[in-house]
N, C-alpha and C positions, 0 to 999 in steps of 0.2 A: 548489575542485575541482568538476567537473561531477557530476551525479547518475549513479548506476549504472543502466544499461539492463537491463530484464528480457529474458530469452531468449524470443523469440516461440514457439519450439517447446515450451518448458517451460510457458508460459501455457496452451497448448492441451491439454497432456497431464496436468497435475497440478492438484490442488485441495486447499486447506487445510481441515482439520476444525476444529471449535470448540476442541478442546484443543491445536491447533497441529501435529498430525501431518499427513502428506502422503498424500493418496489418489491411487491410480492405477488404470487399467484393466488387465485381464489380457491377455496376448499370446495369439496363435494363434486369434483369433476373427474374422478378416477374410476369409479365403478358404479354398478346399479343405475345405469343411465336410461334404461328403457322407460322407467316410470316418470322421468323428468321431462318437462315440456321442451320443445325446441328453443323457445325464447329463453328459458332458464339456462339451458346448456350453452347457448350462444353468449349470454351475459357472463357466464362463468369462465369463458375463454379469455377474457380481457384481464390485464393486470391492474392492480390498484396500489395505493400507497399505504404503508402501515400507519397506525395511529401515532400521533406526536408523542404520547406518553411512553410508547414502546421503543421509540427511536434510540434513546441513549443505550438501552439494553442490547439492542440488535447491533448497534455500532461497536459496542464493547465486545460482542461476540465475533465481529468481523475484525477486531483488533485495529480499529481506526483511531 
């Protein structure tokens, strides 16, 4: 059987941590930033972990 292909979009969006969790960037930080407060924009800069229920799906997309 052939190898599973990774999803190109998932490769660009997600990264694995050392413990095997999946990191992602926060949404709402790409445009229309003038109406958003500095605090909100600063908090959107940081990365976060995806929800545990979504992890199997994302890992399958990454072909792990």
